[in-house]
N, C-alpha and C positions, 0 to 999 in steps of 0.2 A: 414522722408521726409514730408515736409509741402507744400501743394498746395495752390496757389492763385486762387480763383474761376474765376477771370478775365482772368487769363492765360488759365484755362480749357475751358472757354467759347470761347476764340479765337481758341484754339486747335480743339474743336468739330466743330466749324464753318468751318474751313479749311478742316477738314476731310469730312464734308458733301458736300462742294462745289468743292473741289479739286483745288481750285484757291485762291491765295493770294489776287488778285485783287477783285474778287467777294466777298470774305469774308470781306475785308476792307470796301467795299462799304456798305455791309449789317450791319456792326458794326459801321459805321460812323466814321472811323478813317483812317489815311493815311497808305499806304502800308509799308513805313519804320517803322512806329510805331507798326504795326501788326507784322512785321518781328522781331522787337526787343522783343516783347512780347513772341513770340514762342521761340526765342533764350534763354530767361530767363527760360522758362519752361524746355527746353532741358538741361539747366545747372542744374536745380533742379533734373531732372530725371537722368542726367549723361549719356545721350545717345541722338542721333538724332531721331526725331519722324517722320520726313518726308524725302522722297527722292525728290529732286528738279529736275524737268524736264522742257524742253522748253514748253511742253503742259500742265503743271500743277504740282501739288504736290501729291504724293502718300505716304500712311503710310508705315513706316518701320515695322518690326515684333514687335518691342517694342511699336511703336505707336498703332498698332492694339491691343496689349495687354492692353494698357492704356485706349483706347477709351471707353469700356463699364463702366469702373470704373469712368471715368470723367463724363460720361452722368449720372450715378447714383448719384454722388456727387452733380451735378448741380440740379438734380431733387429734391433731399432731401433738399438742401438749399432753393429751391423755395417753397417746401411744408412748411418748417419751417418758412419762411418769411410770407407766406400766413396765417399760423395758428396764428402767433404772432400778425399780423395786425388785424386778426379777433377778437382776444381776447381784443385788444386795441380799438375795435370799428372803426377801420380805413378801414376795408374791410370785405367783406363777405367770410366765408369759403365755400368751394366747396366739395360736395360729388360726387365722380366719381365712378359709379357702372355699371357693365355689367350684363346682365341676359338673360337666354333663354326665349323663348316666354311664356311658362306657368307661370314662376315666374313673368315676366314683366306684365302679365295680372292679377295677383292676389296678391301674397304675397308682392311683392315690392311696389305697390301703397299704400297698407295699412301701410306698415312700413314707407314709406316716409311721408305719411300724419301725422303720429304720431310724427315723428322726427321734422317736420316743425312746429307743434303746440308748441313744447317745445323750439325749436331754430329757430324762424321765420327769422332770418338773414341769414341762410344757403341757398345755392343754390344747386341744384341737377342736375348732368349731367348723363343721362342714355344711355347706349349703348345696344341695343337688337341684339342678334345674336346667332349662334350655337357655340358649344364648341370650335372649332378651332379658330374662330374669337375672342372669349372671352379670351382664353389663350394668344393669340398674343397681345391683348390689355393690358392684365395684365402684361406681360413681358415688354412691351414697355412703361409702366406707363401711358397709356391712361385711365385706370381705376385702382382703388385701391382695389376693391372687385369684384369678379365674382360669380354669382349665377347660378349653373348649375347642371347637373347630377353628382352624386358621381363618382369619378375616383381616381386612385392611385396617390399618391404624386409624384412629379418629383423633379429634382434638383433645379428648379426655383419656383415651385408653390406647396403650401400645402393646404389641406382641413382644415376647421375649424370644428372639429368633433362635437362640441356641438351646431351646428347651422344647423339642418337638417330638411327636410320635406319629405313627401311621397305624390305621386299622382298616379292616374290610367290612363292608355291610352287605347283607343279603335279605331276600324275602324269607321270612320265617313263618312256621306253622307249628301247631302241636304235633308231637311225634305220632299221636293216634288220630290225627285229623282224617275224617272219613274220605275226603277227596284227595288225599296226599298223593296217591299213586297215579291219579288221573291228571295232575298238574305237571305237564312235561315242558311247558314253555311259559314265558312271561305272559303271553296272551291268555293262557288258561286261567290266570289268577283274576282276570277282570270280572268274572262272574261271582267271586267270593266276597264276603264282607271284610272290610279293612278297618283297622284301628291305627291311628298315626298321631304323632305330635302335630301341633297346629301348622297351618299354612304359613310359610315364611321361616319356619325353623330349619336348622341345618339338615336333619334327617329327611324332612319333607322335600326340601329342594333337591337333595341327593337322589331320593326315590323318583322324583319327577323327572330329573335329567336322565335317569336310567330308562324310564319308560319312553321318553321322547327319543332317545338314541335308538330304540327299537321300532320307532314309527308308531307308537301306541299312545292312545289317550290315557289319561289317568284313571285308575280304578275309582269306584265310588267309595269315598271315605265315610263310613257309617258313624265312627266315633273319633273325635279329636280330644286328646288329653295331654297335659304336660307331665302326668304321673307315670313314671316307669313301672311302678307296681301295678297300676291299672292296666297298662298296655300288656304286660306279661300275663296278668290274670285273664284278660280277654282272649289272648292267644291260647292259653292252656285250657281254660274252662268253657269258652264260648265259641270256639271254632273260627276266630278271626285270624286274618293274616296281618302281618306288619313288616316293617323294614327296620332292621336293627343291626348295629355293629356287633361283631363277634364277642367282644369282652362283656357286652351287656347281658347276654344270655348264656354265658359260659357255665355258670352253676346249673342252670335249668337243663342245658344240653347234657351235662355230666349225669344229671338225675333222670335223663330219658324223658323230659317233658317238652322241650322245644328244640327244634333243629332247623337249619336252613333247607329250603327246597332246592333240589339239584336242577336248577333251571339254567340252560346255556346262556352265558353272557349277563346273567342277573347278579352282578357283583360290582361294587364300586369301592375304590380306595380313597380314603380321606386323610388329610393331615390335621393333627391337633397340636395345639401349643398352649403356652402359659401367657397370660395377660396381666398387666398391672396398670395402675393409674399413671398417666404421663407426668403428673406433677406430684411433688411430695416425696418423702423418704419411705422406702419399704421397711416396715418394722423388722427388727432382728429375728423374731420367731418365724415370720414368713420367709425371710431370706434363708434361714436354715432349711426349710422345706424346699425352697427353690433349688438350693445347692444339691439336695438329694435327688430331686426330679431331673436335674441336668445329668446326673450319672446314669439315669435310666432312659435318657432320650435316644431316639434313633440317630445313628451317626449320619452326618451330612453326606 
């Protein structure tokens, strides 16, 4: 079975809009021409892909089965075109990478800088977020690499085991926090307001494990946010405590704004790694970044 990419593009457009008219307008073709295109695709597949209703078009079971494959084929074709045009000097290649805050603050900028020195024609698109946002972006092809805490492989995502780092995380507070000198143990932080990434995120689970290891209940989390900027601002300006890896607040520590609290045993080490989609080809621009990241990885 051989697919025509133009047919697949028409199919995915109708699947997204649910309307022959809206898709025809978006694709700049007439409705009859679009209808004929879908008819040819259905002849190739040997089955109807849509149920036609007065209010629109809905995917059949076979249409739903075809949709993710069609989207993947179109994305791979787009990446291939982009890579070939870059090699021909007709366009710039694009590195699409996602990273958790600590890597986005340290390892990634260094790696990007080195890659762009060697290939100045490349562009880099960076998505910063917590793990669930990065996995979603990886599956949806918004990024080609995700840099985050080590995690088990899944049906869609696999870790790149020779590209790993380690960092340490601590309880942090503003350098001028009024209670800083009075917090001498992890238990002393329980009375303070906390700001954290959401429950289930890597930093939250690491903080939770640290408190449980000391036989303590979790502190009351007053603010949950996925924004690293908001977390730092709450610590610096509003007296909140948080749990952060060292690279994430390195600049603020050097500026005398944030520092770890010297609490016995309140430290945890974590492993971070690079992830890619299990299926499909890693685009050449992303592969160049991965090669640079490997040179910066922690030796096994």
